N, C-alpha and C positions, 0 to 999 in steps of 0.2 A: 504494500500500500504506500502510495507516495502523496506528496502535497497536491492538492486539487482533486484527488480521487474521491469518489462518493460510493458508499455502500448503501444499497436500498433494499428494504424488505417490506412486504405489505401487511404482515400480521405480527403479533407479539411472539418473540422467541421465548421459549421456556428452557433455559440453560442451567446446567449445574456447574457452578464454579466453586471449587473447594477452597475455603479460607481456613487456615489452621485454627484461628481463634474464634470463628463464628460458624454456625451451621450454613449449609449451602443455600444460596438464593437463586431464583430464576434470573438469569442475566445473560448479556452479550459480553463476551470477553475478547479484547484485542491484546494479543500477547507479543512480546519481543524477548526471546530467550528467557532469562530469569525475571524479566519485568512483565507486568500485566497492567492493563488499563481496563477497568470494568465499568460498564454502563448497565446497571441492573434495573430491571423492571419488576418491582414488587407492587402489590396492590396499592393504588393511588400514589405511587412514587416512582421516580427514576433516581436511583442512588449512584453516584459517581465516586470513583476512588482510584488511586494508583498504588501499585505494589512494585517497589524498586528494591532490588537486592534483598528480597524477602520481607521487607517492611512495608506495611500498609500505611498510607497517609490518612489525612482527615477526610471523612466522607462528606460529600455535598449532596443535598437532596432538594434544595429549593427550586421550584418551577413556578412560572407565573399562572399556570392553569393546568388542570388535568385533562388531556385531550382525548381520552379514550371512552367510548360508550360500549357497554356490554353488547356482544353479538353484532357489532358493526365493524366492517372492514376498515383498515387504515393503511397508510403508507409512511414508513419511517425512513429517513435518509440521514446518514452520518457523513458529513463532509470533513475530510482530513485536511487540515491546514497546519502550518508550522507555528504556532504554539498551542493549537487547540483542535478539538473535534467540535464541529457545529452540528447540532441535532435538530432535525426538522420533522414535524408530524403533519401529514397532509399539506405540505407546502408552507407551513408556518413554523418559524424558529421557536423551539422550545427552550433550549439552553446552549451555552458554550461550556465545554469542559477543557480546561487548560491542563494538558498532559505534561509529562516530564521526559518525553522521548526526544533525544537530540537528533537522531537520524530516522526520518519517517520511513525511508525505504527498508529499514530493519524490521518493521512490522510485517510479520510473515504469516500470521494465523488469525482467522476470525472463527471462533468456536461457537456454534449454534446447535443446541440439542432440542429435541422435543418436536411438537407439531407445528412446523413452519415450512412454508413454501417460499424459498428465496428465488425471486424472479429476475433480479438484475444486480450485477456487481460491476461497477464502472470505475 
């Protein structure tokens, strides 16, 4: 994944990301070697955090509104920029997440588990 690239998926991902100090949350995880950036979708929240060298940073969960309606389809886009991921839902910006990754091209994995149909990766 590099600067200016976008990851798009139309439905919520139900992912398991193992945190040593917390139970697993459903989430989308962007990993770089031993580093991880997590954008977690838990009921009524998007929780963001960074794990660098095995240490989790402070969680962020503030969003201006909750964009999801039960049983309604939606589109999520994650725009990768250098110093942040910009997250959009149905074309509206939901939040920016300032990651700590120096080299964006080092992001080599997007882990998505569960009932999700990924329709575009650009």
